[in-house]
N, C-alpha and C positions, 0 to 999 in steps of 0.2 A: 527298414530304414537304416542308412548308413550313419555311422558315428559322426556327429557334427563336427568333432575336432578333426577328424580325417578330411572332412570337406573342407573347413576353413584353412587348414594347413596348405591347401593347393590354390588358395586365391591370393592375389588377383591372376586371373588366367592370362596367357599370352593371347593377343587379339587373333592369331591365327587359330589357336585351338578353340577359342570361344566361337569362332565363326564355324568351324568344322563341327562342333557339338550342335550348334544352332541349326546347321543345315540338315542334321539327322534328327531334330526335335520332332518332326511331324511324320517322318517316314523312313524307311530304309532306302539307301542310295548306293550306288557303286562310285568309285573314286572320281571318274569323270564327271558324273552328275552332282557330286559334292562340290567339285570345282566350279562348274557352272552356276550352282545355287549361290555360292559365296560370291561369285562375280555379279550375278544379278541383284542380290540382296544389298550389296555394298555400292551398286551401280558402277562397277568397274574400279572402285576406290581400293579394293584389295584383290590383287591377282597373285596366286601362288604357282611357283614353277613346278612342274610335275615331280621331278626326282626329290627335291626336299619334302614336297607335299606327302608323297607316298612313304618316306621315311618317317615323316611325323604321324601318319596313320598307323604305322607298325608300332611306333613308340606309344601312341595312346592306346592301342589294343593291349601292349604289354603292361600299361599302367592300369588297365582294367576299366578304361572310360568308355571304350566301344568294343564290339565284337563282331565277328563274321555272321551274318544273317544265316539262320538255319534253313530257311526256304528260299528257293530260287525261282526266277520266272521260268516259263516253258522255254526249253532251249530253242525252240524254233521262233521265238520272239526276242531273243537276247543272245548275246556272245556268252558262251559258256565259260570263258577265261575271266570274266569280270567277278570281282569279290564285292559282295554287297555288305554294307556295314549297318549296324544298329547301336544305339545308345544302349548302355548298361545301366543298372540301377544307380551305380556310382556316378556314371557320366550324366545321367539326367538330373541328380541331385546336385552335382557341382554346377551344372548349366544354371539351375534354378538359383543356386546360391549367388552365382556370379551376376545373374541378371538382377536379383535383389540388391546386391552390392552397388551395382552400377546406378540402379533407381535411387537408392538411399544417399548415394554420394552427393548428389545435387538436389534431391527432391523431385518427386515424380511430376508434380505441375511445372516445375522449372525445366525439366527435361523435355517435357511434351511441348512446352512454349517455345523452347530453343529448337527442337526439331521441326516444329511448324514454321518457324521463321526461315530456317535453312531451305526447305521445300518450296516455301512461297517466293523465295527470292528477297523477302525483307530482311534486313539485318545489317 
């Protein structure tokens, strides 16, 4: 476990950083797949330009939030130039802490109610 003070010092996260970490929460992805997952998850509400996005990935890697994945897909199934990223332990703990912070900000039930109202068109 990472020092809680180290984690709390990094909160709140920039929305771009939060979405990048969230896109890597369930599996390793290459840069373009991260961009597409963010676009899908935010229903187009957040689109990142490639150049600043890749600089942000590099900075997040330098900050210890993510790392290049050790294993690669079969070269016959994928472009060997792609770099795959995964969350580090610190990245996961910061993602979890930010998710908890967001839920606690308004209360879980209230957030769920607001999200449902938004998706149902009522509101």
